[in-house]
BADRENSE-926460 format. One record per atom (N, C-alpha, C): x negated, y negated, z; residue number from 1; atom name. Coordinates in steps of 0.2 Angstrom, whole numbers. Each point is the difference from the previous one (the first is absolute). Layout:
<east: X; north: Y; up: Z; num: NUM; atomo: CA>
...
//
This chain:
<east: -24; north: 17; up: 459; num: 1; atomo: N>
<east: -7; north: -3; up: -2; num: 1; atomo: CA>
<east: 1; north: -6; up: -4; num: 1; atomo: C>
<east: -5; north: -4; up: 1; num: 2; atomo: N>
<east: 0; north: -7; up: -3; num: 2; atomo: CA>
<east: -2; north: 0; up: -7; num: 2; atomo: C>
<east: 2; north: -5; up: -3; num: 3; atomo: N>
<east: -2; north: -1; up: -8; num: 3; atomo: CA>
<east: -7; north: -1; up: 0; num: 3; atomo: C>
<east: -4; north: 3; up: -5; num: 4; atomo: N>
<east: -7; north: -1; up: -1; num: 4; atomo: CA>
<east: -1; north: -7; up: -2; num: 4; atomo: C>
<east: -6; north: -3; up: 2; num: 5; atomo: N>
<east: -1; north: -7; up: -2; num: 5; atomo: CA>
<east: -2; north: 0; up: -7; num: 5; atomo: C>
<east: 2; north: -6; up: -4; num: 6; atomo: N>
<east: -1; north: 0; up: -7; num: 6; atomo: CA>
<east: -7; north: -2; up: -2; num: 6; atomo: C>
<east: -4; north: -3; up: 5; num: 7; atomo: N>
<east: -7; north: -2; up: -2; num: 7; atomo: CA>
<east: -4; north: 5; up: 3; num: 7; atomo: C>
<east: -6; north: 1; up: -3; num: 8; atomo: N>
<east: -5; north: 4; up: 2; num: 8; atomo: CA>
<east: -2; north: -1; up: 8; num: 8; atomo: C>
<east: -3; north: 5; up: 3; num: 9; atomo: N>
<east: -1; north: -1; up: 7; num: 9; atomo: CA>
<east: -6; north: -5; up: 1; num: 9; atomo: C>
<east: 0; north: -4; up: 5; num: 10; atomo: N>
<east: -6; north: -5; up: 1; num: 10; atomo: CA>
<east: -3; north: 2; up: 7; num: 10; atomo: C>
<east: -4; north: -4; up: 3; num: 11; atomo: N>
<east: -3; north: 2; up: 6; num: 11; atomo: CA>
<east: 5; north: -1; up: 6; num: 11; atomo: C>
<east: 5; north: -3; up: -1; num: 12; atomo: N>
<east: 5; north: -1; up: 5; num: 12; atomo: CA>
<east: 6; north: 5; up: 0; num: 12; atomo: C>
<east: 0; north: 4; up: -5; num: 13; atomo: N>
<east: 6; north: 5; up: 0; num: 13; atomo: CA>
<east: -2; north: 6; up: 4; num: 13; atomo: C>
<east: 5; north: 3; up: 3; num: 14; atomo: N>
<east: -1; north: 6; up: 4; num: 14; atomo: CA>
<east: -2; north: 6; up: -5; num: 14; atomo: C>
<east: -2; north: 5; up: 3; num: 15; atomo: N>
<east: -2; north: 7; up: -3; num: 15; atomo: CA>
<east: 7; north: 3; up: -3; num: 15; atomo: C>
<east: 5; north: -1; up: 3; num: 16; atomo: N>
<east: 7; north: 3; up: -2; num: 16; atomo: CA>
<east: 2; north: -4; up: -6; num: 16; atomo: C>
<east: -1; north: -7; up: 0; num: 17; atomo: N>
<east: 2; north: -4; up: -6; num: 17; atomo: CA>
<east: -4; north: 2; up: -6; num: 17; atomo: C>
<east: -6; north: 0; up: 1; num: 18; atomo: N>
<east: -5; north: 2; up: -5; num: 18; atomo: CA>
<east: 2; north: 7; up: -3; num: 18; atomo: C>
<east: 1; north: 5; up: 4; num: 19; atomo: N>
<east: 2; north: 6; up: -2; num: 19; atomo: CA>
<east: 6; north: 0; up: -4; num: 19; atomo: C>
<east: 5; north: -3; up: 3; num: 20; atomo: N>
<east: 7; north: -1; up: -4; num: 20; atomo: CA>
<east: -1; north: -3; up: -7; num: 20; atomo: C>
<east: -5; north: -5; up: 0; num: 21; atomo: N>
<east: -1; north: -4; up: -6; num: 21; atomo: CA>
<east: -3; north: 5; up: -5; num: 21; atomo: C>
<east: -5; north: 4; up: 2; num: 22; atomo: N>
<east: -3; north: 4; up: -5; num: 22; atomo: CA>
<east: 4; north: 6; up: -2; num: 22; atomo: C>
<east: 5; north: 2; up: 5; num: 23; atomo: N>
<east: 5; north: 6; up: -2; num: 23; atomo: CA>
<east: 4; north: -3; up: -5; num: 23; atomo: C>
<east: 3; north: -6; up: 1; num: 24; atomo: N>
<east: 4; north: -3; up: -5; num: 24; atomo: CA>
<east: -3; north: -1; up: -7; num: 24; atomo: C>
<east: -6; north: -2; up: 0; num: 25; atomo: N>
<east: -4; north: 0; up: -6; num: 25; atomo: CA>
<east: -1; north: 7; up: -4; num: 25; atomo: C>
<east: -1; north: 5; up: 4; num: 26; atomo: N>
<east: -1; north: 6; up: -2; num: 26; atomo: CA>
<east: 6; north: 3; up: -3; num: 26; atomo: C>
<east: 6; north: -1; up: 3; num: 27; atomo: N>
<east: 6; north: 2; up: -2; num: 27; atomo: CA>
<east: 2; north: -4; up: -7; num: 27; atomo: C>
<east: -1; north: -6; up: 0; num: 28; atomo: N>
<east: 1; north: -4; up: -6; num: 28; atomo: CA>
<east: -4; north: 3; up: -6; num: 28; atomo: C>
<east: -6; north: 1; up: 2; num: 29; atomo: N>
<east: -5; north: 3; up: -6; num: 29; atomo: CA>
<east: 3; north: 7; up: -2; num: 29; atomo: C>
<east: 2; north: 4; up: 5; num: 30; atomo: N>
<east: 2; north: 6; up: -2; num: 30; atomo: CA>
<east: 6; north: 0; up: -4; num: 30; atomo: C>
<east: 5; north: -5; up: 2; num: 31; atomo: N>
<east: 6; north: 0; up: -4; num: 31; atomo: CA>
<east: -2; north: -3; up: -7; num: 31; atomo: C>
<east: -4; north: -5; up: -1; num: 32; atomo: N>
<east: -2; north: -2; up: -7; num: 32; atomo: CA>
<east: -4; north: 5; up: -4; num: 32; atomo: C>
<east: -4; north: 5; up: 4; num: 33; atomo: N>
<east: -3; north: 5; up: -4; num: 33; atomo: CA>
<east: 5; north: 5; up: -2; num: 33; atomo: C>
<east: 5; north: 2; up: 4; num: 34; atomo: N>
<east: 6; north: 4; up: -2; num: 34; atomo: CA>
<east: 3; north: -3; up: -6; num: 34; atomo: C>
<east: 2; north: -6; up: 0; num: 35; atomo: N>
<east: 3; north: -3; up: -6; num: 35; atomo: CA>
<east: -4; north: 0; up: -6; num: 35; atomo: C>
<east: -7; north: -1; up: 1; num: 36; atomo: N>
<east: -5; north: 0; up: -6; num: 36; atomo: CA>
<east: 0; north: 7; up: -3; num: 36; atomo: C>
<east: 0; north: 5; up: 5; num: 37; atomo: N>
<east: -1; north: 7; up: -3; num: 37; atomo: CA>
<east: 7; north: 2; up: -4; num: 37; atomo: C>
<east: 6; north: -2; up: 3; num: 38; atomo: N>
<east: 6; north: 1; up: -3; num: 38; atomo: CA>
<east: 0; north: -4; up: -7; num: 38; atomo: C>
<east: -2; north: -6; up: 0; num: 39; atomo: N>
<east: 0; north: -3; up: -7; num: 39; atomo: CA>
<east: -5; north: 3; up: -5; num: 39; atomo: C>
<east: -6; north: 2; up: 3; num: 40; atomo: N>
<east: -5; north: 3; up: -4; num: 40; atomo: CA>
<east: 3; north: 7; up: -3; num: 40; atomo: C>
<east: 4; north: 3; up: 4; num: 41; atomo: N>
<east: 2; north: 7; up: -2; num: 41; atomo: CA>
<east: 6; north: -2; up: -6; num: 41; atomo: C>
<east: 4; north: -5; up: 1; num: 42; atomo: N>
<east: 5; north: -2; up: -5; num: 42; atomo: CA>
<east: -4; north: -2; up: -6; num: 42; atomo: C>
<east: -5; north: -4; up: 0; num: 43; atomo: N>
<east: -4; north: -2; up: -6; num: 43; atomo: CA>
<east: -3; north: 6; up: -3; num: 43; atomo: C>
<east: -3; north: 4; up: 4; num: 44; atomo: N>
<east: -3; north: 6; up: -3; num: 44; atomo: CA>
<east: 5; north: 4; up: -4; num: 44; atomo: C>
<east: 6; north: 1; up: 3; num: 45; atomo: N>
<east: 5; north: 4; up: -4; num: 45; atomo: CA>
<east: 2; north: -4; up: -6; num: 45; atomo: C>
<east: 1; north: -6; up: 0; num: 46; atomo: N>
<east: 2; north: -4; up: -6; num: 46; atomo: CA>
<east: -6; north: 1; up: -5; num: 46; atomo: C>
<east: -6; north: -1; up: 2; num: 47; atomo: N>
<east: -6; north: 1; up: -5; num: 47; atomo: CA>
<east: 0; north: 7; up: -3; num: 47; atomo: C>
<east: 1; north: 5; up: 4; num: 48; atomo: N>
<east: 1; north: 7; up: -2; num: 48; atomo: CA>
<east: 5; north: 1; up: -6; num: 48; atomo: C>
<east: 6; north: -3; up: 2; num: 49; atomo: N>
<east: 5; north: 0; up: -5; num: 49; atomo: CA>
<east: -2; north: -3; up: -7; num: 49; atomo: C>
<east: -3; north: -6; up: 1; num: 50; atomo: N>
<east: -2; north: -4; up: -6; num: 50; atomo: CA>
<east: -6; north: 4; up: -4; num: 50; atomo: C>
<east: -4; north: 4; up: 4; num: 51; atomo: N>
<east: -5; north: 4; up: -4; num: 51; atomo: CA>
<east: 3; north: 6; up: -3; num: 51; atomo: C>
<east: 5; north: 3; up: 3; num: 52; atomo: N>
<east: 4; north: 5; up: -3; num: 52; atomo: CA>
<east: 3; north: -2; up: -7; num: 52; atomo: C>
<east: 4; north: -6; up: 1; num: 53; atomo: N>
<east: 3; north: -3; up: -6; num: 53; atomo: CA>
<east: -5; north: -1; up: -6; num: 53; atomo: C>
<east: -6; north: -3; up: 2; num: 54; atomo: N>
<east: -5; north: -2; up: -4; num: 54; atomo: CA>
<east: -3; north: 7; up: -4; num: 54; atomo: C>
<east: -1; north: 5; up: 4; num: 55; atomo: N>
<east: -2; north: 6; up: -3; num: 55; atomo: CA>
<east: 5; north: 3; up: -4; num: 55; atomo: C>
<east: 6; north: 0; up: 2; num: 56; atomo: N>
<east: 6; north: 2; up: -5; num: 56; atomo: CA>
<east: 0; north: -4; up: -6; num: 56; atomo: C>
<east: -1; north: -6; up: 0; num: 57; atomo: N>
<east: 0; north: -4; up: -6; num: 57; atomo: CA>
<east: -6; north: 1; up: -4; num: 57; atomo: C>
<east: -6; north: 1; up: 3; num: 58; atomo: N>
<east: -6; north: 2; up: -4; num: 58; atomo: CA>
<east: 1; north: 7; up: -3; num: 58; atomo: C>
<east: 3; north: 5; up: 3; num: 59; atomo: N>
<east: 1; north: 6; up: -3; num: 59; atomo: CA>
<east: 5; north: -1; up: -6; num: 59; atomo: C>
<east: 5; north: -4; up: 1; num: 60; atomo: N>
<east: 5; north: -1; up: -5; num: 60; atomo: CA>
<east: -3; north: -3; up: -6; num: 60; atomo: C>
<east: -4; north: -5; up: 1; num: 61; atomo: N>
<east: -4; north: -4; up: -5; num: 61; atomo: CA>
<east: -5; north: 5; up: -4; num: 61; atomo: C>
<east: -3; north: 4; up: 4; num: 62; atomo: N>
<east: -5; north: 4; up: -3; num: 62; atomo: CA>
<east: 3; north: 5; up: -5; num: 62; atomo: C>
<east: 6; north: 3; up: 3; num: 63; atomo: N>
<east: 4; north: 4; up: -5; num: 63; atomo: CA>
<east: 2; north: -3; up: -6; num: 63; atomo: C>
<east: 3; north: -6; up: 1; num: 64; atomo: N>
<east: 2; north: -4; up: -6; num: 64; atomo: CA>
<east: -6; north: -1; up: -5; num: 64; atomo: C>
<east: -6; north: -2; up: 3; num: 65; atomo: N>
<east: -6; north: -1; up: -4; num: 65; atomo: CA>
<east: -1; north: 6; up: -4; num: 65; atomo: C>
<east: 0; north: 6; up: 3; num: 66; atomo: N>
<east: -2; north: 6; up: -3; num: 66; atomo: CA>
<east: 5; north: 2; up: -6; num: 66; atomo: C>
<east: 7; north: -2; up: 2; num: 67; atomo: N>
<east: 5; north: 1; up: -5; num: 67; atomo: CA>
<east: -1; north: -4; up: -6; num: 67; atomo: C>
<east: -2; north: -7; up: 1; num: 68; atomo: N>
<east: -1; north: -4; up: -5; num: 68; atomo: CA>
<east: -6; north: 1; up: -4; num: 68; atomo: C>
<east: -5; north: 3; up: 3; num: 69; atomo: N>
<east: -6; north: 2; up: -3; num: 69; atomo: CA>
<east: 1; north: 6; up: -5; num: 69; atomo: C>
<east: 4; north: 4; up: 3; num: 70; atomo: N>
<east: 2; north: 6; up: -4; num: 70; atomo: CA>
<east: 4; north: -2; up: -6; num: 70; atomo: C>
<east: 5; north: -5; up: 1; num: 71; atomo: N>
<east: 4; north: -3; up: -6; num: 71; atomo: CA>
<east: -5; north: -3; up: -5; num: 71; atomo: C>
<east: -5; north: -4; up: 3; num: 72; atomo: N>
<east: -5; north: -3; up: -5; num: 72; atomo: CA>
<east: -3; north: 5; up: -4; num: 72; atomo: C>
<east: -2; north: 5; up: 3; num: 73; atomo: N>
<east: -4; north: 6; up: -4; num: 73; atomo: CA>
<east: 5; north: 3; up: -5; num: 73; atomo: C>
<east: 6; north: 1; up: 2; num: 74; atomo: N>
<east: 5; north: 2; up: -5; num: 74; atomo: CA>
<east: 1; north: -4; up: -6; num: 74; atomo: C>
<east: 0; north: -7; up: 2; num: 75; atomo: N>
<east: 1; north: -5; up: -6; num: 75; atomo: CA>
<east: -6; north: 0; up: -4; num: 75; atomo: C>
<east: -6; north: 1; up: 3; num: 76; atomo: N>
<east: -6; north: 0; up: -4; num: 76; atomo: CA>
<east: 0; north: 6; up: -5; num: 76; atomo: C>
<east: 2; north: 6; up: 3; num: 77; atomo: N>
<east: 1; north: 6; up: -5; num: 77; atomo: CA>
<east: 5; north: -2; up: -5; num: 77; atomo: C>
<east: 6; north: -3; up: 2; num: 78; atomo: N>
<east: 5; north: -1; up: -5; num: 78; atomo: CA>
<east: -3; north: -5; up: -6; num: 78; atomo: C>
<east: -3; north: -5; up: 3; num: 79; atomo: N>
<east: -3; north: -5; up: -5; num: 79; atomo: CA>
<east: -5; north: 3; up: -4; num: 79; atomo: C>
<east: -4; north: 4; up: 3; num: 80; atomo: N>
<east: -5; north: 4; up: -4; num: 80; atomo: CA>
<east: 3; north: 4; up: -6; num: 80; atomo: C>
<east: 5; north: 4; up: 2; num: 81; atomo: N>
<east: 4; north: 3; up: -5; num: 81; atomo: CA>
<east: 3; north: -4; up: -5; num: 81; atomo: C>
<east: 3; north: -6; up: 2; num: 82; atomo: N>
<east: 3; north: -5; up: -4; num: 82; atomo: CA>
<east: -5; north: -2; up: -5; num: 82; atomo: C>
<east: -6; north: -2; up: 2; num: 83; atomo: N>
<east: -5; north: -3; up: -4; num: 83; atomo: CA>
<east: -3; north: 6; up: -5; num: 83; atomo: C>
<east: 0; north: 6; up: 2; num: 84; atomo: N>
<east: -2; north: 5; up: -4; num: 84; atomo: CA>
<east: 5; north: 1; up: -6; num: 84; atomo: C>
<east: 7; north: -1; up: 2; num: 85; atomo: N>
<east: 5; north: 1; up: -5; num: 85; atomo: CA>
<east: 0; north: -6; up: -5; num: 85; atomo: C>
<east: -2; north: -6; up: 3; num: 86; atomo: N>
<east: 0; north: -6; up: -5; num: 86; atomo: CA>
<east: -6; north: 1; up: -4; num: 86; atomo: C>
<east: -6; north: 2; up: 2; num: 87; atomo: N>
<east: -6; north: 1; up: -4; num: 87; atomo: CA>
<east: 2; north: 5; up: -5; num: 87; atomo: C>
<east: 3; north: 6; up: 2; num: 88; atomo: N>
<east: 2; north: 5; up: -5; num: 88; atomo: CA>
<east: 5; north: -3; up: -5; num: 88; atomo: C>
<east: 5; north: -4; up: 2; num: 89; atomo: N>
<east: 5; north: -3; up: -5; num: 89; atomo: CA>
<east: -4; north: -5; up: -5; num: 89; atomo: C>
<east: -5; north: -4; up: 3; num: 90; atomo: N>
<east: -4; north: -4; up: -4; num: 90; atomo: CA>
<east: -4; north: 4; up: -5; num: 90; atomo: C>
<east: -3; north: 5; up: 2; num: 91; atomo: N>
<east: -4; north: 4; up: -5; num: 91; atomo: CA>
<east: 5; north: 3; up: -5; num: 91; atomo: C>
<east: 6; north: 3; up: 2; num: 92; atomo: N>
<east: 4; north: 3; up: -5; num: 92; atomo: CA>
<east: 2; north: -6; up: -5; num: 92; atomo: C>
<east: 2; north: -6; up: 3; num: 93; atomo: N>
<east: 2; north: -5; up: -5; num: 93; atomo: CA>
<east: -5; north: -2; up: -5; num: 93; atomo: C>
<east: -7; north: 0; up: 3; num: 94; atomo: N>
<east: -5; north: -1; up: -4; num: 94; atomo: CA>
<east: -1; north: 5; up: -6; num: 94; atomo: C>
<east: 1; north: 6; up: 2; num: 95; atomo: N>
<east: 0; north: 6; up: -5; num: 95; atomo: CA>
<east: 5; north: -1; up: -5; num: 95; atomo: C>
<east: 6; north: -2; up: 2; num: 96; atomo: N>
<east: 6; north: 0; up: -4; num: 96; atomo: CA>
<east: -2; north: -6; up: -5; num: 96; atomo: C>
<east: -3; north: -5; up: 2; num: 97; atomo: N>
<east: -2; north: -6; up: -5; num: 97; atomo: CA>
<east: -5; north: 3; up: -5; num: 97; atomo: C>
<east: -4; north: 4; up: 2; num: 98; atomo: N>
<east: -5; north: 2; up: -5; num: 98; atomo: CA>
<east: 2; north: 6; up: -5; num: 98; atomo: C>
<east: 6; north: 3; up: 2; num: 99; atomo: N>
<east: 2; north: 5; up: -5; num: 99; atomo: CA>
<east: 1; north: -2; up: -7; num: 99; atomo: C>
<east: 4; north: -6; up: -1; num: 100; atomo: N>
<east: 1; north: -2; up: -7; num: 100; atomo: CA>
<east: -6; north: -2; up: -3; num: 100; atomo: C>
<east: -5; north: -3; up: 3; num: 101; atomo: N>
<east: -6; north: -1; up: -3; num: 101; atomo: CA>
<east: -4; north: 6; up: -2; num: 101; atomo: C>
<east: 0; north: 5; up: 4; num: 102; atomo: N>
<east: -3; north: 6; up: -2; num: 102; atomo: CA>
<east: 4; north: 4; up: -6; num: 102; atomo: C>
<east: 6; north: -1; up: 0; num: 103; atomo: N>
<east: 4; north: 3; up: -5; num: 103; atomo: CA>
<east: 0; north: -3; up: -7; num: 103; atomo: C>
<east: 1; north: -7; up: 1; num: 104; atomo: N>
<east: 1; north: -4; up: -7; num: 104; atomo: CA>
<east: -5; north: -5; up: 0; num: 104; atomo: C>
<east: -5; north: -1; up: 4; num: 105; atomo: N>
<east: -5; north: -5; up: 0; num: 105; atomo: CA>
<east: 4; north: -7; up: 1; num: 105; atomo: C>
<east: 5; north: 0; up: 3; num: 106; atomo: N>
<east: 4; north: -7; up: 2; num: 106; atomo: CA>
<east: -3; north: -3; up: 5; num: 106; atomo: C>
<east: 1; north: -7; up: 1; num: 107; atomo: N>
<east: -2; north: -4; up: 5; num: 107; atomo: CA>
<east: 6; north: -3; up: 3; num: 107; atomo: C>
<east: -1; north: -1; up: 6; num: 108; atomo: N>
<east: 6; north: -4; up: 4; num: 108; atomo: CA>
<east: 0; north: -7; up: -2; num: 108; atomo: C>
<east: 6; north: -2; up: -2; num: 109; atomo: N>
<east: 1; north: -7; up: -1; num: 109; atomo: CA>
<east: 0; north: -4; up: 7; num: 109; atomo: C>
<east: -4; north: -5; up: 1; num: 110; atomo: N>
<east: 1; north: -3; up: 7; num: 110; atomo: CA>
<east: 6; north: -4; up: 1; num: 110; atomo: C>
<east: 3; north: -2; up: -5; num: 111; atomo: N>
<east: 7; north: -3; up: 0; num: 111; atomo: CA>
<east: 6; north: 4; up: 1; num: 111; atomo: C>
<east: -2; north: 7; up: -2; num: 112; atomo: N>
<east: 6; north: 5; up: 0; num: 112; atomo: CA>
<east: -2; north: 5; up: 6; num: 112; atomo: C>
<east: -4; north: -2; up: 4; num: 113; atomo: N>
<east: -2; north: 5; up: 5; num: 113; atomo: CA>
<east: 5; north: 2; up: 5; num: 113; atomo: C>
<east: 5; north: -5; up: 1; num: 114; atomo: N>
<east: 6; north: 2; up: 4; num: 114; atomo: CA>
<east: 4; north: 5; up: -3; num: 114; atomo: C>
<east: 1; north: -1; up: -7; num: 115; atomo: N>
<east: 4; north: 4; up: -3; num: 115; atomo: CA>
<east: -3; north: 7; up: -2; num: 115; atomo: C>
<east: -7; north: 0; up: 1; num: 116; atomo: N>
<east: -3; north: 7; up: -2; num: 116; atomo: CA>
<east: -1; north: 1; up: -7; num: 116; atomo: C>
<east: 0; north: -6; up: -4; num: 117; atomo: N>
<east: -1; north: 1; up: -7; num: 117; atomo: CA>
<east: -8; north: 1; up: -2; num: 117; atomo: C>
<east: -1; north: 4; up: -5; num: 118; atomo: N>
<east: -7; north: 1; up: -2; num: 118; atomo: CA>
<east: 0; north: -1; up: -8; num: 118; atomo: C>
<east: -6; north: -2; up: -2; num: 119; atomo: N>
<east: 0; north: -2; up: -7; num: 119; atomo: CA>
<east: -6; north: 5; up: -3; num: 119; atomo: C>
<east: 2; north: 4; up: -5; num: 120; atomo: N>
<east: -4; north: 5; up: -3; num: 120; atomo: CA>
<east: -6; north: -4; up: -3; num: 120; atomo: C>
<east: -5; north: 3; up: -2; num: 121; atomo: N>
<east: -6; north: -3; up: -3; num: 121; atomo: CA>
<east: 2; north: -3; up: -7; num: 121; atomo: C>
<east: 5; north: 3; up: -3; num: 122; atomo: N>
<east: 2; north: -3; up: -6; num: 122; atomo: CA>
<east: 2; north: -8; up: 1; num: 122; atomo: C>
<east: 3; north: -2; up: 5; num: 123; atomo: N>
<east: 2; north: -7; up: 2; num: 123; atomo: CA>
<east: -7; north: -4; up: 0; num: 123; atomo: C>
<east: -5; north: 3; up: 3; num: 124; atomo: N>
<east: -6; north: -4; up: 0; num: 124; atomo: CA>
<east: -3; north: -2; up: -7; num: 124; atomo: C>
<east: 1; north: 5; up: -5; num: 125; atomo: N>
<east: -2; north: -1; up: -6; num: 125; atomo: CA>
<east: 5; north: -5; up: -4; num: 125; atomo: C>
<east: 6; north: 0; up: 1; num: 126; atomo: N>
<east: 5; north: -4; up: -3; num: 126; atomo: CA>
<east: 3; north: -5; up: 4; num: 126; atomo: C>
<east: -2; north: -6; up: 1; num: 127; atomo: N>
<east: 3; north: -5; up: 5; num: 127; atomo: CA>
<east: 8; north: -1; up: -1; num: 127; atomo: C>
<east: 2; north: 1; up: -6; num: 128; atomo: N>
<east: 7; north: -1; up: -2; num: 128; atomo: CA>
<east: 4; north: 6; up: 3; num: 128; atomo: C>
<east: -3; north: 6; up: 0; num: 129; atomo: N>
<east: 4; north: 6; up: 3; num: 129; atomo: CA>
<east: -1; north: -1; up: 7; num: 129; atomo: C>
<east: -5; north: -3; up: 3; num: 130; atomo: N>
<east: -1; north: 0; up: 7; num: 130; atomo: CA>
<east: 6; north: -5; up: 3; num: 130; atomo: C>
<east: 1; north: -5; up: -4; num: 131; atomo: N>
<east: 5; north: -5; up: 2; num: 131; atomo: CA>
<east: 7; north: 4; up: 0; num: 131; atomo: C>
<east: 1; north: 3; up: -5; num: 132; atomo: N>
<east: 6; north: 4; up: -1; num: 132; atomo: CA>
<east: 1; north: 5; up: 5; num: 132; atomo: C>
<east: -5; north: 3; up: 2; num: 133; atomo: N>
<east: 0; north: 6; up: 5; num: 133; atomo: CA>
<east: 1; north: -3; up: 7; num: 133; atomo: C>
<east: -2; north: -6; up: 1; num: 134; atomo: N>
<east: 0; north: -3; up: 7; num: 134; atomo: CA>
<east: 6; north: -4; up: 1; num: 134; atomo: C>
<east: 4; north: 1; up: 5; num: 135; atomo: N>
<east: 6; north: -4; up: 1; num: 135; atomo: CA>
<east: -1; north: -6; up: 3; num: 135; atomo: C>
<east: -5; north: -1; up: 4; num: 136; atomo: N>
<east: -2; north: -6; up: 4; num: 136; atomo: CA>
<east: -3; north: -5; up: -5; num: 136; atomo: C>
<east: -4; north: 3; up: -5; num: 137; atomo: N>
<east: -2; north: -5; up: -5; num: 137; atomo: CA>
<east: 5; north: -2; up: -5; num: 137; atomo: C>
<east: 5; north: 4; up: -1; num: 138; atomo: N>
<east: 5; north: -2; up: -5; num: 138; atomo: CA>
<east: 4; north: -5; up: 3; num: 138; atomo: C>
<east: 1; north: 0; up: 7; num: 139; atomo: N>
<east: 4; north: -5; up: 3; num: 139; atomo: CA>
<east: -4; north: -7; up: 0; num: 139; atomo: C>
<east: -6; north: 0; up: 0; num: 140; atomo: N>
<east: -4; north: -6; up: -1; num: 140; atomo: CA>
<east: 0; north: -4; up: -6; num: 140; atomo: C>
<east: 1; north: 5; up: -6; num: 141; atomo: N>
<east: 0; north: -3; up: -6; num: 141; atomo: CA>
<east: 7; north: -3; up: -2; num: 141; atomo: C>
//
C-alpha cells in the first residue's frame, strides 16, 4: 500500500488517495487523543496526591491549632490564678502595713518604707524623738 498524501485531497486526487489521507488524519488524531488521555490521567493522579497531602497538612494544622488553643486556655487559667495570688498577696501586705497603725497608732515613714519602719504617734508629737526613731532621717542629719 502506498504512503498517504501529506496534503488534503483536492479535485484531482483519487478516492483512494482521499480515503488514505482521511484515515491517516484519523489515526493521527486517535494517537494524539490517547496521549492526551494518558497525560490527563497522570496529571489527575498528581493532583489527587497533592490534594491528599494538602488535606493531611490541613488536618495536622487544625490539630496543632486545637492544641495551641488548649494551651492558651491553660495559660489563661494559670494567669488568672497567678493574678488572684498577686491580689491576695497585695491585700495581705496592705493588711500587714495597717497592723502597726491599728496597734500603736504609728504611721509608715515614706523614707523608711523599704525597711518597714513605723513611727508611733509619740514621734509626731516630739520631732526630736521622730528623728531619733527614724534611721533614714538620722542619716540625713
